[in-house]
C-alpha positions in Angstrom: -50.9 -125.8 -30.3 -52.3 -123.7 -27.5 -55.8 -123.5 -29.0 -55.7 -127.3 -29.6 -54.8 -127.9 -26.0 -57.5 -125.5 -24.9 -60.1 -127.4 -26.8 -58.9 -130.8 -25.6 -58.8 -129.6 -22.0 -61.9 -127.3 -22.1 -59.8 -124.2 -21.1 -60.8 -120.6 -21.6 -57.6 -119.0 -22.9 -59.1 -115.5 -22.4 -59.1 -116.3 -18.6 -55.7 -118.0 -18.7 -52.1 -117.0 -18.1 -48.9 -118.1 -19.8 -45.4 -118.1 -18.3 -42.6 -118.3 -20.8 -38.8 -117.7 -21.1 -38.7 -117.0 -24.8 -40.3 -114.4 -27.0 -41.9 -117.1 -29.1 -43.8 -118.4 -26.0 -45.3 -115.0 -25.4 -46.1 -114.5 -29.1 -47.9 -117.8 -29.1 -49.9 -116.8 -26.1 -50.8 -113.5 -27.6 -51.9 -115.2 -30.8 -54.1 -117.6 -28.9 -55.7 -114.7 -26.9 -54.3 -115.7 -23.6 -55.3 -113.0 -21.1 -52.1 -112.5 -19.2 -48.4 -113.2 -20.2 -45.4 -113.5 -17.9 -41.8 -113.4 -19.1 -39.4 -115.1 -16.6 -35.6 -114.6 -16.6 -34.9 -118.3 -15.9 -33.9 -120.6 -18.7 -33.6 -118.6 -21.9 -35.1 -115.5 -20.3 -31.9 -113.6 -19.8 -31.1 -113.6 -23.5 -34.7 -113.0 -24.5 -35.7 -110.1 -22.3 -34.5 -107.4 -24.6 -36.5 -108.9 -27.5 -39.5 -109.2 -25.3 -39.3 -105.5 -24.3 -38.8 -104.5 -28.0 -41.9 -106.6 -29.0 -43.9 -105.1 -26.2 -43.1 -101.5 -27.2 -43.3 -102.0 -31.0 -46.4 -104.1 -31.2 -48.8 -103.0 -33.9 -51.8 -104.3 -32.0 -52.7 -104.3 -28.3 -51.0 -107.1 -26.5 -52.3 -109.1 -23.5 -51.2 -107.9 -20.1 -47.5 -108.6 -19.8 -45.5 -109.0 -16.6 -41.8 -109.3 -16.3 -40.5 -111.7 -13.6 -37.0 -112.2 -12.3 -38.0 -115.7 -11.2 -41.1 -117.8 -10.4 -40.8 -117.0 -6.7 -41.9 -113.4 -7.6 -45.1 -114.6 -9.3 -48.0 -112.5 -8.0 -50.1 -115.3 -6.4 -52.9 -112.8 -5.9 -53.7 -113.1 -9.6 -54.7 -116.7 -9.0 -56.9 -115.8 -6.2 -58.7 -113.2 -8.3 -59.4 -115.7 -11.0 -60.8 -118.1 -8.5 -63.2 -115.4 -7.2 -64.4 -114.5 -10.7 -65.2 -118.2 -11.5 -67.5 -118.6 -8.5 
């Protein structure tokens, strides 16, 4: 689904980020070669955090950069500014 959306919207997933509250969200992002993943504790995040950490430490291949957020208010906005600079 992510790769289909990327084609339809002309997105470069290798320069994109994905925010999710479930392990399956992050796994989909990793499978689609999304550059940076964020797991947030809101929604299903509390119950999924342990499985996310297990997946991160037990991965058989290198994973995209993974950040753990308590909430979206703690999102590092500087990452958005960095991507804007690299596109210019």
